[in-house]
PyMOL Python script that loads the backbone (N, CA, C, O; Angstrom):
from pymol import cmd

cmd.read_pdbstr("""\
ATOM      1  N   MET A   1     114.911  88.963 106.539  1.00  0.00           N
ATOM      2  CA  MET A   1     113.651  89.284 106.070  1.00  0.00           C
ATOM      3  C   MET A   1     114.600  90.405 104.966  1.00  0.00           C
ATOM      4  O   MET A   1     115.751  90.800 105.152  1.00  0.00           O
ATOM      5  N   ILE A   2     113.761  90.699 103.907  1.00  0.00           N
ATOM      6  CA  ILE A   2     113.942  91.740 102.434  1.00  0.00           C
ATOM      7  C   ILE A   2     112.850  92.504 102.586  1.00  0.00           C
ATOM      8  O   ILE A   2     111.690  92.237 102.902  1.00  0.00           O
ATOM      9  N   GLU A   3     113.764  94.131 102.133  1.00  0.00           N
ATOM     10  CA  GLU A   3     112.359  94.899 102.731  1.00  0.00           C
ATOM     11  C   GLU A   3     113.073  95.379 100.670  1.00  0.00           C
ATOM     12  O   GLU A   3     114.153  95.866 100.337  1.00  0.00           O
ATOM     13  N   ILE A   4     111.734  94.895  99.697  1.00  0.00           N
ATOM     14  CA  ILE A   4     111.509  94.933  98.172  1.00  0.00           C
ATOM     15  C   ILE A   4     110.254  96.885  98.458  1.00  0.00           C
ATOM     16  O   ILE A   4     109.320  97.198  99.196  1.00  0.00           O
ATOM     17  N   LYS A   5     111.003  97.539  97.450  1.00  0.00           N
ATOM     18  CA  LYS A   5     110.901  98.954  97.236  1.00  0.00           C
ATOM     19  C   LYS A   5     110.155  98.883  95.862  1.00  0.00           C
ATOM     20  O   LYS A   5     110.369  98.061  94.971  1.00  0.00           O
ATOM     21  N   ASN A   6     109.315  99.812  95.859  1.00  0.00           N
ATOM     22  CA  ASN A   6     108.794 100.007  93.984  1.00  0.00           C
ATOM     23  C   ASN A   6     109.399 100.811  93.671  1.00  0.00           C
ATOM     24  O   ASN A   6     109.670 101.484  94.666  1.00  0.00           O
ATOM     25  N   LEU A   7     110.026 101.387  92.413  1.00  0.00           N
ATOM     26  CA  LEU A   7     111.562 102.664  92.652  1.00  0.00           C
ATOM     27  C   LEU A   7     110.278 103.048  91.327  1.00  0.00           C
ATOM     28  O   LEU A   7     110.123 104.239  91.597  1.00  0.00           O
ATOM     29  N   LEU A   8     109.541 102.845  90.409  1.00  0.00           N
ATOM     30  CA  LEU A   8     108.764 103.589  89.566  1.00  0.00           C
ATOM     31  C   LEU A   8     107.529 103.812  89.829  1.00  0.00           C
ATOM     32  O   LEU A   8     107.056 103.171  90.766  1.00  0.00           O
ATOM     33  N   PHE A   9     106.906 104.489  89.313  1.00  0.00           N
ATOM     34  CA  PHE A   9     105.760 105.749  89.277  1.00  0.00           C
ATOM     35  C   PHE A   9     104.807 104.540  88.743  1.00  0.00           C
ATOM     36  O   PHE A   9     105.331 104.520  87.630  1.00  0.00           O
ATOM     37  N   GLN A  10     104.201 103.911  88.692  1.00  0.00           N
ATOM     38  CA  GLN A  10     103.915 102.407  88.301  1.00  0.00           C
ATOM     39  C   GLN A  10     103.206 101.369  89.216  1.00  0.00           C
ATOM     40  O   GLN A  10     103.700 101.463  90.340  1.00  0.00           O
ATOM     41  N   PRO A  11     101.922 100.102  89.155  1.00  0.00           N
ATOM     42  CA  PRO A  11     101.995 100.019  90.302  1.00  0.00           C
ATOM     43  C   PRO A  11     103.513  98.339  89.222  1.00  0.00           C
ATOM     44  O   PRO A  11     104.031  98.442  88.110  1.00  0.00           O
ATOM     45  N   LEU A  12     103.653  97.175  90.231  1.00  0.00           N
ATOM     46  CA  LEU A  12     103.849  96.154  89.568  1.00  0.00           C
ATOM     47  C   LEU A  12     103.274  94.892  90.808  1.00  0.00           C
ATOM     48  O   LEU A  12     102.942  94.780  91.988  1.00  0.00           O
ATOM     49  N   THR A  13     103.475  94.029  89.404  1.00  0.00           N
ATOM     50  CA  THR A  13     102.920  92.314  90.076  1.00  0.00           C
ATOM     51  C   THR A  13     103.596  91.316  90.305  1.00  0.00           C
ATOM     52  O   THR A  13     103.568  91.166  89.083  1.00  0.00           O
ATOM     53  N   PHE A  14     104.518  89.993  90.863  1.00  0.00           N
ATOM     54  CA  PHE A  14     105.699  89.716  90.871  1.00  0.00           C
ATOM     55  C   PHE A  14     104.976  88.341  91.362  1.00  0.00           C
ATOM     56  O   PHE A  14     104.194  88.475  92.303  1.00  0.00           O
ATOM     57  N   HIS A  15     105.181  86.832  90.744  1.00  0.00           N
ATOM     58  CA  HIS A  15     104.885  85.789  91.329  1.00  0.00           C
ATOM     59  C   HIS A  15     106.008  85.536  92.807  1.00  0.00           C
ATOM     60  O   HIS A  15     107.049  86.181  92.935  1.00  0.00           O
ATOM     61  N   LEU A  16     105.557  84.540  93.765  1.00  0.00           N
ATOM     62  CA  LEU A  16     106.226  85.235  95.005  1.00  0.00           C
ATOM     63  C   LEU A  16     107.337  83.599  94.691  1.00  0.00           C
ATOM     64  O   LEU A  16     107.020  82.795  93.815  1.00  0.00           O
ATOM     65  N   ALA A  17     108.729  83.385  95.692  1.00  0.00           N
ATOM     66  CA  ALA A  17     108.832  81.643  95.028  1.00  0.00           C
ATOM     67  C   ALA A  17     108.519  81.383  96.081  1.00  0.00           C
ATOM     68  O   ALA A  17     108.466  82.031  97.126  1.00  0.00           O
ATOM     69  N   GLY A  18     108.023  79.162  95.491  1.00  0.00           N
ATOM     70  CA  GLY A  18     107.735  78.629  96.563  1.00  0.00           C
ATOM     71  C   GLY A  18     105.882  78.735  96.345  1.00  0.00           C
ATOM     72  O   GLY A  18     105.173  78.870  97.342  1.00  0.00           O
ATOM     73  N   GLY A  19     105.579  78.693  95.644  1.00  0.00           N
ATOM     74  CA  GLY A  19     103.836  79.042  95.488  1.00  0.00           C
ATOM     75  C   GLY A  19     103.276  78.835  94.854  1.00  0.00           C
ATOM     76  O   GLY A  19     103.775  78.397  93.817  1.00  0.00           O
ATOM     77  N   GLY A  20     101.678  78.982  94.941  1.00  0.00           N
ATOM     78  CA  GLY A  20     101.561  80.748  93.918  1.00  0.00           C
ATOM     79  C   GLY A  20     100.830  81.337  94.519  1.00  0.00           C
ATOM     80  O   GLY A  20      99.612  81.289  94.353  1.00  0.00           O
ATOM     81  N   ARG A  21     101.483  82.105  95.448  1.00  0.00           N
ATOM     82  CA  ARG A  21     101.822  82.959  95.976  1.00  0.00           C
ATOM     83  C   ARG A  21     102.119  84.573  94.557  1.00  0.00           C
ATOM     84  O   ARG A  21     102.823  84.519  93.549  1.00  0.00           O
ATOM     85  N   GLY A  22     101.432  85.566  94.973  1.00  0.00           N
ATOM     86  CA  GLY A  22     101.803  86.644  94.219  1.00  0.00           C
ATOM     87  C   GLY A  22     101.980  87.969  94.660  1.00  0.00           C
ATOM     88  O   GLY A  22     101.005  87.980  95.411  1.00  0.00           O
ATOM     89  N   LEU A  23     102.563  89.329  94.805  1.00  0.00           N
ATOM     90  CA  LEU A  23     103.393  90.018  95.638  1.00  0.00           C
ATOM     91  C   LEU A  23     102.996  91.249  94.449  1.00  0.00           C
ATOM     92  O   LEU A  23     103.642  91.399  93.412  1.00  0.00           O
ATOM     93  N   HIS A  24     102.049  91.905  94.761  1.00  0.00           N
ATOM     94  CA  HIS A  24     101.367  93.622  94.237  1.00  0.00           C
ATOM     95  C   HIS A  24     101.947  94.700  95.310  1.00  0.00           C
ATOM     96  O   HIS A  24     101.748  94.799  96.520  1.00  0.00           O
ATOM     97  N   LEU A  25     102.894  95.622  94.237  1.00  0.00           N
ATOM     98  CA  LEU A  25     103.114  96.564  94.864  1.00  0.00           C
ATOM     99  C   LEU A  25     101.963  98.018  94.450  1.00  0.00           C
ATOM    100  O   LEU A  25     101.072  97.861  93.615  1.00  0.00           O
ATOM    101  N   ASN A  26     102.037  98.498  94.706  1.00  0.00           N
ATOM    102  CA  ASN A  26     101.750 100.180  94.708  1.00  0.00           C
ATOM    103  C   ASN A  26     102.861 101.115  93.765  1.00  0.00           C
ATOM    104  O   ASN A  26     103.730 100.558  93.094  1.00  0.00           O
ATOM    105  N   PRO A  27     102.723 102.438  93.808  1.00  0.00           N
ATOM    106  CA  PRO A  27     103.464 103.239  93.486  1.00  0.00           C
ATOM    107  C   PRO A  27     103.931 103.919  94.252  1.00  0.00           C
ATOM    108  O   PRO A  27     103.350 104.848  94.812  1.00  0.00           O
ATOM    109  N   ARG A  28     106.098 103.272  94.568  1.00  0.00           N
ATOM    110  CA  ARG A  28     107.265 103.587  95.448  1.00  0.00           C
ATOM    111  C   ARG A  28     106.229 102.756  97.186  1.00  0.00           C
ATOM    112  O   ARG A  28     106.427 103.147  98.336  1.00  0.00           O
ATOM    113  N   GLU A  29     105.652 102.104  96.952  1.00  0.00           N
ATOM    114  CA  GLU A  29     106.021 101.409  97.992  1.00  0.00           C
ATOM    115  C   GLU A  29     106.308 100.086  98.819  1.00  0.00           C
ATOM    116  O   GLU A  29     105.942  99.080  98.212  1.00  0.00           O
ATOM    117  N   ARG A  30     106.805  99.878  99.908  1.00  0.00           N
ATOM    118  CA  ARG A  30     107.612  98.847 100.611  1.00  0.00           C
ATOM    119  C   ARG A  30     106.810  97.987 101.705  1.00  0.00           C
ATOM    120  O   ARG A  30     106.039  98.002 102.664  1.00  0.00           O
ATOM    121  N   ARG A  31     107.668  97.147 100.730  1.00  0.00           N
ATOM    122  CA  ARG A  31     106.837  94.946 101.622  1.00  0.00           C
ATOM    123  C   ARG A  31     108.420  94.823 102.892  1.00  0.00           C
ATOM    124  O   ARG A  31     109.570  95.257 102.960  1.00  0.00           O
ATOM    125  N   THR A  32     107.933  94.368 103.305  1.00  0.00           N
ATOM    126  CA  THR A  32     109.099  93.449 104.008  1.00  0.00           C
ATOM    127  C   THR A  32     108.921  91.795 103.241  1.00  0.00           C
ATOM    128  O   THR A  32     107.784  91.471 102.898  1.00  0.00           O
ATOM    129  N   LEU A  33     110.137  90.768 102.998  1.00  0.00           N
ATOM    130  CA  LEU A  33     109.556  89.596 102.481  1.00  0.00           C
ATOM    131  C   LEU A  33     110.543  88.689 103.387  1.00  0.00           C
ATOM    132  O   LEU A  33     111.603  88.724 104.012  1.00  0.00           O
ATOM    133  N   GLY A  34     109.780  88.098 103.131  1.00  0.00           N
ATOM    134  CA  GLY A  34     111.154  86.742 103.659  1.00  0.00           C
ATOM    135  C   GLY A  34     112.266  86.603 102.806  1.00  0.00           C
ATOM    136  O   GLY A  34     112.273  87.251 101.759  1.00  0.00           O
ATOM    137  N   GLU A  35     113.398  85.708 103.143  1.00  0.00           N
ATOM    138  CA  GLU A  35     114.585  85.395 102.403  1.00  0.00           C
ATOM    139  C   GLU A  35     113.597  84.224 100.783  1.00  0.00           C
ATOM    140  O   GLU A  35     113.905  84.124  99.596  1.00  0.00           O
ATOM    141  N   GLY A  36     112.642  83.704 101.443  1.00  0.00           N
ATOM    142  CA  GLY A  36     112.958  82.747 100.689  1.00  0.00           C
ATOM    143  C   GLY A  36     111.500  83.163  99.723  1.00  0.00           C
ATOM    144  O   GLY A  36     111.144  82.411  98.815  1.00  0.00           O
ATOM    145  N   ASP A  37     110.872  84.217  99.994  1.00  0.00           N
ATOM    146  CA  ASP A  37     109.879  84.166  98.969  1.00  0.00           C
ATOM    147  C   ASP A  37     110.587  84.926  97.538  1.00  0.00           C
ATOM    148  O   ASP A  37     110.002  85.155  96.479  1.00  0.00           O
ATOM    149  N   ILE A  38     112.274  85.278  97.945  1.00  0.00           N
ATOM    150  CA  ILE A  38     112.091  85.930  96.812  1.00  0.00           C
ATOM    151  C   ILE A  38     112.300  84.778  95.325  1.00  0.00           C
ATOM    152  O   ILE A  38     112.581  83.582  95.412  1.00  0.00           O
ATOM    153  N   SER A  39     112.029  85.692  93.811  1.00  0.00           N
ATOM    154  CA  SER A  39     111.564  84.622  93.169  1.00  0.00           C
ATOM    155  C   SER A  39     112.835  84.700  91.998  1.00  0.00           C
ATOM    156  O   SER A  39     113.424  85.759  91.784  1.00  0.00           O
ATOM    157  N   PRO A  40     113.022  83.977  91.590  1.00  0.00           N
ATOM    158  CA  PRO A  40     113.927  84.836  90.169  1.00  0.00           C
ATOM    159  C   PRO A  40     113.392  86.107  89.523  1.00  0.00           C
ATOM    160  O   PRO A  40     114.208  86.998  89.759  1.00  0.00           O
ATOM    161  N   GLU A  41     112.323  86.593  88.776  1.00  0.00           N
ATOM    162  CA  GLU A  41     111.408  87.204  88.444  1.00  0.00           C
ATOM    163  C   GLU A  41     112.224  88.612  89.455  1.00  0.00           C
ATOM    164  O   GLU A  41     112.955  89.584  89.267  1.00  0.00           O
ATOM    165  N   ILE A  42     111.599  87.998  90.427  1.00  0.00           N
ATOM    166  CA  ILE A  42     111.439  89.591  91.626  1.00  0.00           C
ATOM    167  C   ILE A  42     113.236  90.011  91.473  1.00  0.00           C
ATOM    168  O   ILE A  42     113.570  91.195  91.496  1.00  0.00           O
ATOM    169  N   ASP A  43     114.470  88.687  91.292  1.00  0.00           N
ATOM    170  CA  ASP A  43     115.535  89.208  91.502  1.00  0.00           C
ATOM    171  C   ASP A  43     115.618  89.839  89.970  1.00  0.00           C
ATOM    172  O   ASP A  43     116.365  90.792  90.192  1.00  0.00           O
ATOM    173  N   ALA A  44     115.298  89.903  88.478  1.00  0.00           N
ATOM    174  CA  ALA A  44     115.778  90.023  87.503  1.00  0.00           C
ATOM    175  C   ALA A  44     114.706  91.257  87.178  1.00  0.00           C
ATOM    176  O   ALA A  44     114.484  91.279  85.967  1.00  0.00           O
ATOM    177  N   ALA A  45     113.924  92.363  87.949  1.00  0.00           N
ATOM    178  CA  ALA A  45     113.333  92.943  88.164  1.00  0.00           C
ATOM    179  C   ALA A  45     114.144  94.197  88.775  1.00  0.00           C
ATOM    180  O   ALA A  45     114.063  95.353  88.359  1.00  0.00           O
ATOM    181  N   ALA A  46     115.195  93.596  90.184  1.00  0.00           N
ATOM    182  CA  ALA A  46     116.148  94.169  91.235  1.00  0.00           C
ATOM    183  C   ALA A  46     117.158  94.674  89.623  1.00  0.00           C
ATOM    184  O   ALA A  46     117.213  95.902  89.683  1.00  0.00           O
ATOM    185  N   LYS A  47     117.785  94.273  88.534  1.00  0.00           N
ATOM    186  CA  LYS A  47     118.816  94.353  88.363  1.00  0.00           C
ATOM    187  C   LYS A  47     118.143  95.335  87.604  1.00  0.00           C
ATOM    188  O   LYS A  47     118.358  96.547  87.627  1.00  0.00           O
ATOM    189  N   ARG A  48     117.320  94.727  86.936  1.00  0.00           N
ATOM    190  CA  ARG A  48     116.514  95.829  85.733  1.00  0.00           C
ATOM    191  C   ARG A  48     116.526  96.960  86.669  1.00  0.00           C
ATOM    192  O   ARG A  48     115.301  97.044  86.763  1.00  0.00           O
ATOM    193  N   GLY A  49     116.953  97.885  87.427  1.00  0.00           N
ATOM    194  CA  GLY A  49     116.079  99.532  88.383  1.00  0.00           C
ATOM    195  C   GLY A  49     114.578  99.492  88.672  1.00  0.00           C
ATOM    196  O   GLY A  49     113.941 100.483  89.029  1.00  0.00           O
ATOM    197  N   PHE A  50     113.950  98.009  88.454  1.00  0.00           N
ATOM    198  CA  PHE A  50     112.089  97.992  88.554  1.00  0.00           C
ATOM    199  C   PHE A  50     111.829  98.643  90.404  1.00  0.00           C
ATOM    200  O   PHE A  50     111.115  99.558  90.816  1.00  0.00           O
ATOM    201  N   VAL A  51     112.728  97.724  91.117  1.00  0.00           N
ATOM    202  CA  VAL A  51     112.690  97.466  92.472  1.00  0.00           C
ATOM    203  C   VAL A  51     114.055  97.496  93.515  1.00  0.00           C
ATOM    204  O   VAL A  51     115.022  96.777  93.264  1.00  0.00           O
ATOM    205  N   SER A  52     114.041  98.067  94.270  1.00  0.00           N
ATOM    206  CA  SER A  52     115.291  97.328  94.975  1.00  0.00           C
ATOM    207  C   SER A  52     115.334  97.018  96.377  1.00  0.00           C
ATOM    208  O   SER A  52     114.946  97.807  97.239  1.00  0.00           O
ATOM    209  N   LEU A  53     115.889  95.665  96.658  1.00  0.00           N
ATOM    210  CA  LEU A  53     115.878  94.649  97.502  1.00  0.00           C
ATOM    211  C   LEU A  53     116.987  95.522  98.162  1.00  0.00           C
ATOM    212  O   LEU A  53     117.563  96.424  97.554  1.00  0.00           O
ATOM    213  N   THR A  54     117.227  95.195  99.401  1.00  0.00           N
ATOM    214  CA  THR A  54     118.230  95.840 101.122  1.00  0.00           C
ATOM    215  C   THR A  54     117.646  95.081 102.373  1.00  0.00           C
ATOM    216  O   THR A  54     116.631  95.312 103.029  1.00  0.00           O
ATOM    217  N   PRO A  55     118.625  94.083 102.500  1.00  0.00           N
ATOM    218  CA  PRO A  55     118.058  92.661 103.633  1.00  0.00           C
ATOM    219  C   PRO A  55     117.185  94.350 105.218  1.00  0.00           C
ATOM    220  O   PRO A  55     116.943  95.541 105.409  1.00  0.00           O
ATOM    221  N   VAL A  56     117.162  93.219 105.667  1.00  0.00           N
ATOM    222  CA  VAL A  56     116.149  93.751 107.421  1.00  0.00           C
ATOM    223  C   VAL A  56     116.560  93.277 108.624  1.00  0.00           C
ATOM    224  O   VAL A  56     116.560  92.216 109.249  1.00  0.00           O
ATOM    225  N   THR A  57     116.954  94.539 108.762  1.00  0.00           N
ATOM    226  CA  THR A  57     117.110  93.455 109.895  1.00  0.00           C
ATOM    227  C   THR A  57     116.803  93.937 111.936  1.00  0.00           C
ATOM    228  O   THR A  57     117.550  94.574 112.679  1.00  0.00           O
ATOM    229  N   PRO A  58     115.728  93.436 112.172  1.00  0.00           N
ATOM    230  CA  PRO A  58     115.095  93.220 113.189  1.00  0.00           C
ATOM    231  C   PRO A  58     115.224  94.383 114.573  1.00  0.00           C
ATOM    232  O   PRO A  58     114.208  94.678 115.202  1.00  0.00           O
ATOM    233  N   THR A  59     115.585  94.540 114.670  1.00  0.00           N
ATOM    234  CA  THR A  59     115.484  96.349 115.288  1.00  0.00           C
ATOM    235  C   THR A  59     114.769  96.527 116.029  1.00  0.00           C
ATOM    236  O   THR A  59     113.660  96.288 115.551  1.00  0.00           O
ATOM    237  N   ALA A  60     114.659  97.070 117.767  1.00  0.00           N
ATOM    238  CA  ALA A  60     113.999  97.471 118.426  1.00  0.00           C
ATOM    239  C   ALA A  60     113.504  98.313 118.423  1.00  0.00           C
ATOM    240  O   ALA A  60     114.400  99.122 118.662  1.00  0.00           O
ATOM    241  N   SER A  61     112.092  99.182 118.262  1.00  0.00           N
ATOM    242  CA  SER A  61     111.482  99.867 117.647  1.00  0.00           C
ATOM    243  C   SER A  61     111.439 100.805 118.629  1.00  0.00           C
ATOM    244  O   SER A  61     110.674 100.517 119.550  1.00  0.00           O
ATOM    245  N   VAL A  62     112.375 102.464 118.778  1.00  0.00           N
ATOM    246  CA  VAL A  62     112.234 103.112 119.961  1.00  0.00           C
ATOM    247  C   VAL A  62     111.123 103.548 120.658  1.00  0.00           C
ATOM    248  O   VAL A  62     110.236 102.841 120.180  1.00  0.00           O
ATOM    249  N   PRO A  63     110.496 104.416 121.663  1.00  0.00           N
ATOM    250  CA  PRO A  63     109.198 105.227 121.206  1.00  0.00           C
ATOM    251  C   PRO A  63     109.707 105.795 121.118  1.00  0.00           C
ATOM    252  O   PRO A  63     110.886 105.806 121.470  1.00  0.00           O
ATOM    253  N   GLU A  64     108.664 107.196 120.205  1.00  0.00           N
ATOM    254  CA  GLU A  64     109.491 108.583 119.762  1.00  0.00           C
ATOM    255  C   GLU A  64     108.274 109.688 121.065  1.00  0.00           C
ATOM    256  O   GLU A  64     107.154 109.568 121.560  1.00  0.00           O
ATOM    257  N   THR A  65     109.553 110.796 121.101  1.00  0.00           N
ATOM    258  CA  THR A  65     108.701 111.707 122.108  1.00  0.00           C
ATOM    259  C   THR A  65     108.052 112.475 121.925  1.00  0.00           C
ATOM    260  O   THR A  65     108.625 113.267 121.176  1.00  0.00           O
ATOM    261  N   PRO A  66     106.123 113.128 122.394  1.00  0.00           N
ATOM    262  CA  PRO A  66     105.678 113.114 121.562  1.00  0.00           C
ATOM    263  C   PRO A  66     106.453 114.976 121.673  1.00  0.00           C
ATOM    264  O   PRO A  66     106.758 115.645 122.661  1.00  0.00           O
ATOM    265  N   ARG A  67     106.518 115.214 120.512  1.00  0.00           N
ATOM    266  CA  ARG A  67     107.163 117.291 120.136  1.00  0.00           C
ATOM    267  C   ARG A  67     106.122 118.174 120.584  1.00  0.00           C
ATOM    268  O   ARG A  67     104.985 117.769 120.340  1.00  0.00           O
ATOM    269  N   GLU A  68     106.210 119.174 121.122  1.00  0.00           N
ATOM    270  CA  GLU A  68     105.302 120.032 121.694  1.00  0.00           C
ATOM    271  C   GLU A  68     104.946 121.046 120.463  1.00  0.00           C
ATOM    272  O   GLU A  68     105.759 121.563 119.696  1.00  0.00           O
ATOM    273  N   GLU A  69     103.248 121.230 120.470  1.00  0.00           N
ATOM    274  CA  GLU A  69     102.933 121.885 119.542  1.00  0.00           C
ATOM    275  C   GLU A  69     102.700 123.586 119.997  1.00  0.00           C
ATOM    276  O   GLU A  69     102.319 124.086 121.055  1.00  0.00           O
ATOM    277  N   LEU A  70     103.053 124.104 118.880  1.00  0.00           N
ATOM    278  CA  LEU A  70     103.459 125.485 119.369  1.00  0.00           C
ATOM    279  C   LEU A  70     101.072 125.553 119.126  1.00  0.00           C
ATOM    280  O   LEU A  70     100.236 124.788 118.645  1.00  0.00           O
ATOM    281  N   VAL A  71     101.042 126.730 119.712  1.00  0.00           N
ATOM    282  CA  VAL A  71      99.727 126.791 119.709  1.00  0.00           C
ATOM    283  C   VAL A  71      99.725 129.033 119.320  1.00  0.00           C
ATOM    284  O   VAL A  71      99.960 130.006 120.037  1.00  0.00           O
ATOM    285  N   GLU A  72      99.371 128.877 118.018  1.00  0.00           N
ATOM    286  CA  GLU A  72      99.164 129.869 117.444  1.00  0.00           C
ATOM    287  C   GLU A  72      98.559 131.488 117.851  1.00  0.00           C
ATOM    288  O   GLU A  72      97.479 131.649 117.283  1.00  0.00           O
ATOM    289  N   THR A  73      98.923 132.582 118.588  1.00  0.00           N
ATOM    290  CA  THR A  73      97.828 133.418 118.999  1.00  0.00           C
ATOM    291  C   THR A  73      97.440 133.899 117.704  1.00  0.00           C
ATOM    292  O   THR A  73      98.002 133.744 116.620  1.00  0.00           O
ATOM    293  N   GLU A  74      96.013 134.725 118.101  1.00  0.00           N
ATOM    294  CA  GLU A  74      96.239 135.676 116.707  1.00  0.00           C
ATOM    295  C   GLU A  74      96.883 137.276 117.258  1.00  0.00           C
ATOM    296  O   GLU A  74      96.955 137.945 118.288  1.00  0.00           O
ATOM    297  N   THR A  75      97.237 137.334 115.942  1.00  0.00           N
ATOM    298  CA  THR A  75      98.542 139.327 115.811  1.00  0.00           C
ATOM    299  C   THR A  75      98.026 139.225 114.795  1.00  0.00           C
ATOM    300  O   THR A  75      97.601 138.308 114.094  1.00  0.00           O
ATOM    301  N   GLU A  76      98.124 140.754 114.737  1.00  0.00           N
ATOM    302  CA  GLU A  76      98.082 141.693 113.827  1.00  0.00           C
ATOM    303  C   GLU A  76      98.047 141.099 112.269  1.00  0.00           C
ATOM    304  O   GLU A  76      97.367 141.632 111.392  1.00  0.00           O
ATOM    305  N   SER A  77      99.034 139.695 112.007  1.00  0.00           N
ATOM    306  CA  SER A  77      98.927 139.878 110.308  1.00  0.00           C
ATOM    307  C   SER A  77      97.703 138.837 109.617  1.00  0.00           C
ATOM    308  O   SER A  77      97.275 138.892 108.465  1.00  0.00           O
ATOM    309  N   THR A  78      97.209 137.678 110.946  1.00  0.00           N
ATOM    310  CA  THR A  78      96.156 136.932 111.431  1.00  0.00           C
ATOM    311  C   THR A  78      95.041 137.770 111.170  1.00  0.00           C
ATOM    312  O   THR A  78      94.389 138.001 110.151  1.00  0.00           O
ATOM    313  N   GLY A  79      94.956 138.376 112.953  1.00  0.00           N
ATOM    314  CA  GLY A  79      93.843 139.027 112.412  1.00  0.00           C
ATOM    315  C   GLY A  79      92.470 138.029 112.801  1.00  0.00           C
ATOM    316  O   GLY A  79      92.467 136.853 112.440  1.00  0.00           O
ATOM    317  N   ALA A  80      91.339 138.608 113.554  1.00  0.00           N
ATOM    318  CA  ALA A  80      89.777 137.766 112.765  1.00  0.00           C
ATOM    319  C   ALA A  80      89.260 137.189 111.688  1.00  0.00           C
ATOM    320  O   ALA A  80      88.286 136.438 111.648  1.00  0.00           O
ATOM    321  N   ASN A  81      90.038 137.615 110.679  1.00  0.00           N
ATOM    322  CA  ASN A  81      89.564 136.454 108.815  1.00  0.00           C
ATOM    323  C   ASN A  81      90.905 136.048 109.548  1.00  0.00           C
ATOM    324  O   ASN A  81      90.844 136.426 110.717  1.00  0.00           O
ATOM    325  N   GLY A  82      92.151 135.378 109.246  1.00  0.00           N
ATOM    326  CA  GLY A  82      93.323 134.944 109.364  1.00  0.00           C
ATOM    327  C   GLY A  82      94.140 134.622 108.328  1.00  0.00           C
ATOM    328  O   GLY A  82      94.483 133.556 107.816  1.00  0.00           O
ATOM    329  N   GLY A  83      94.364 135.693 108.140  1.00  0.00           N
ATOM    330  CA  GLY A  83      95.389 137.055 107.743  1.00  0.00           C
ATOM    331  C   GLY A  83      95.065 136.915 105.861  1.00  0.00           C
ATOM    332  O   GLY A  83      96.065 136.730 105.167  1.00  0.00           O
ATOM    333  N   LYS A  84      93.822 137.001 105.220  1.00  0.00           N
ATOM    334  CA  LYS A  84      93.076 137.148 103.976  1.00  0.00           C
ATOM    335  C   LYS A  84      92.698 138.464 103.576  1.00  0.00           C
ATOM    336  O   LYS A  84      92.322 139.479 104.162  1.00  0.00           O
ATOM    337  N   ARG A  85      92.847 138.233 102.762  1.00  0.00           N
ATOM    338  CA  ARG A  85      92.397 140.353 102.042  1.00  0.00           C
ATOM    339  C   ARG A  85      90.896 139.749 101.756  1.00  0.00           C
ATOM    340  O   ARG A  85      90.354 138.687 101.448  1.00  0.00           O
ATOM    341  N   ARG A  86      90.565 141.177 102.071  1.00  0.00           N
ATOM    342  CA  ARG A  86      89.272 141.286 101.771  1.00  0.00           C
ATOM    343  C   ARG A  86      88.840 141.247 100.171  1.00  0.00           C
ATOM    344  O   ARG A  86      89.219 142.308  99.676  1.00  0.00           O
ATOM    345  N   LYS A  87      88.468 140.773  99.605  1.00  0.00           N
ATOM    346  CA  LYS A  87      87.367 140.928  98.189  1.00  0.00           C
ATOM    347  C   LYS A  87      87.638 141.841  98.297  1.00  0.00           C
ATOM    348  O   LYS A  87      88.250 142.150  99.319  1.00  0.00           O
ATOM    349  N   ARG A  88      87.250 143.117  96.994  1.00  0.00           N
ATOM    350  CA  ARG A  88      86.963 144.704  96.280  1.00  0.00           C
ATOM    351  C   ARG A  88      85.596 143.771  95.423  1.00  0.00           C
ATOM    352  O   ARG A  88      85.431 142.763  94.736  1.00  0.00           O
ATOM    353  N   ARG A  89      85.087 144.529  95.822  1.00  0.00           N
ATOM    354  CA  ARG A  89      83.604 144.135  95.040  1.00  0.00           C
ATOM    355  C   ARG A  89      82.919 146.171  94.235  1.00  0.00           C
ATOM    356  O   ARG A  89      81.866 146.264  93.605  1.00  0.00           O
TER     357      ARG A  89
END
""", "prot")
cmd.dss("prot")
cmd.show_as("cartoon", "prot")
cmd.util.cbc("prot")
cmd.orient("prot")
């Protein structure tokens, strides 16, 4: 598997190898493709610096432990109006 990342701030569209399929990448978007899907057009874009191609090894996902959320108590600075100043009239 290969990860392709659009390095530009504009969308890109490529033809995939082996069939009439295409690939549309939004700005800075990442997608994972099979190695057989990489076309000469994608290779040329990588050489020009439009996209980056990095090999991806399948890894077992490690579940993240939930973080404790801090509960903000009302203090002098926050007060009843959330620390906002009153408008002068």
